[in-house]
Backbone as CSV, one residue per row, in Angstrom:
resi,resn,N_x,N_y,N_z,CA_x,CA_y,CA_z,C_x,C_y,C_z
1,ILE,10.908,-55.288,240.639,11.465,-56.389,241.679,13.200,-56.563,241.827
2,ARG,13.703,-56.076,240.914,14.992,-56.124,240.504,15.488,-54.759,240.991
3,LEU,15.410,-53.553,240.996,15.593,-52.554,241.899,15.039,-52.703,242.847
4,PHE,14.193,-53.246,243.992,14.025,-53.576,245.288,14.669,-54.259,245.644
5,ASN,14.946,-55.182,245.335,16.115,-56.195,245.757,17.542,-55.217,245.596
6,ILE,17.738,-54.627,244.773,19.069,-53.934,245.276,19.358,-52.711,245.959
7,ILE,17.971,-52.205,246.049,18.027,-50.731,247.205,17.993,-51.959,248.332
8,TYR,17.460,-53.019,249.089,17.231,-53.598,249.904,18.092,-54.286,250.211
9,LYS,19.513,-54.382,249.460,20.723,-54.932,249.495,21.736,-53.940,250.046
10,LEU,21.155,-52.892,249.536,22.080,-51.500,249.661,22.110,-51.035,251.440
11,ILE,21.096,-50.852,251.859,20.340,-50.217,252.745,20.828,-51.626,253.582
12,GLY,20.358,-52.352,253.892,20.236,-53.856,254.473,21.963,-53.675,254.794
13,ARG,23.107,-53.090,254.132,24.623,-53.192,254.777,24.489,-51.829,255.700
14,LYS,24.204,-50.902,255.588,24.105,-49.943,256.133,23.071,-49.911,257.391
15,MET,21.838,-50.382,257.423,20.623,-50.162,258.392,20.413,-51.750,259.065
16,LYS,19.990,-51.277,259.603,19.773,-52.842,261.121,17.902,-53.098,260.235
17,ARG,17.902,-54.032,260.684,16.509,-55.123,260.311,15.514,-53.850,260.507
18,LYS,15.186,-53.424,261.814,14.286,-52.675,262.249,14.029,-51.592,261.179
19,LYS,15.065,-50.921,261.191,14.843,-49.776,260.188,14.804,-50.186,259.077
20,ILE,15.147,-50.889,258.283,15.162,-51.671,257.032,13.174,-51.652,256.964
21,ILE,12.247,-52.278,257.942,11.162,-52.921,258.002,10.479,-51.373,257.729
22,LEU,10.766,-50.500,258.859,10.261,-48.798,258.798,10.647,-48.009,257.823
23,PHE,11.682,-48.165,256.878,11.837,-47.660,255.716,10.626,-48.198,254.578
24,ILE,11.026,-49.581,254.572,9.856,-50.059,253.844,8.378,-49.587,253.973
25,LEU,8.446,-49.695,255.122,6.823,-49.462,255.311,6.388,-48.094,255.012
26,ASN,7.506,-46.973,255.308,7.047,-45.475,254.853,7.223,-45.612,253.460
27,PHE,8.442,-46.099,252.848,8.335,-45.892,251.262,7.088,-46.534,250.737
28,GLY,6.514,-47.656,251.186,4.750,-48.355,250.596,4.066,-47.259,250.911
29,LEU,4.238,-46.582,251.848,2.869,-45.401,252.285,3.480,-44.352,251.318
30,PHE,4.645,-43.913,250.701,5.169,-43.007,249.697,4.781,-43.061,248.747
31,TYR,4.766,-44.579,248.088,4.817,-44.683,246.481,2.858,-44.605,246.846
32,ARG,2.252,-45.447,247.335,0.600,-45.473,247.188,0.551,-44.188,246.948
33,GLY,0.854,-43.056,248.023,-0.044,-41.779,247.809,0.448,-41.219,246.505
34,ILE,1.467,-41.370,246.213,1.966,-40.763,244.644,1.575,-41.543,243.960
35,PHE,0.930,-42.824,243.804,0.552,-43.188,242.786,-1.161,-43.085,242.922
36,ASN,-1.722,-43.115,244.000,-3.208,-42.679,244.359,-3.249,-41.345,243.232
37,VAL,-2.041,-40.320,243.646,-2.359,-39.093,243.432,-2.454,-39.206,241.444
38,ASP,-1.677,-40.139,241.095,-1.453,-40.065,239.394,-2.676,-40.682,239.193
39,ILE,-3.392,-41.362,240.235,-4.884,-42.298,239.549,-5.825,-41.184,239.382
40,GLY,-5.754,-39.909,240.269,-6.605,-38.880,240.415,-6.556,-37.713,239.405
41,LYS,-5.461,-37.544,238.943,-5.024,-37.222,237.754,-5.996,-37.666,236.818
């Protein structure tokens, strides 16, 4: 949770809210993909 907050703050300073939301959604899908692959193995 701490790492996510740090990343959110760093990105928040450089990007707008809309871009942050898209980034979080994309990152979430990417993370799930890796997580699913790891489980598959």
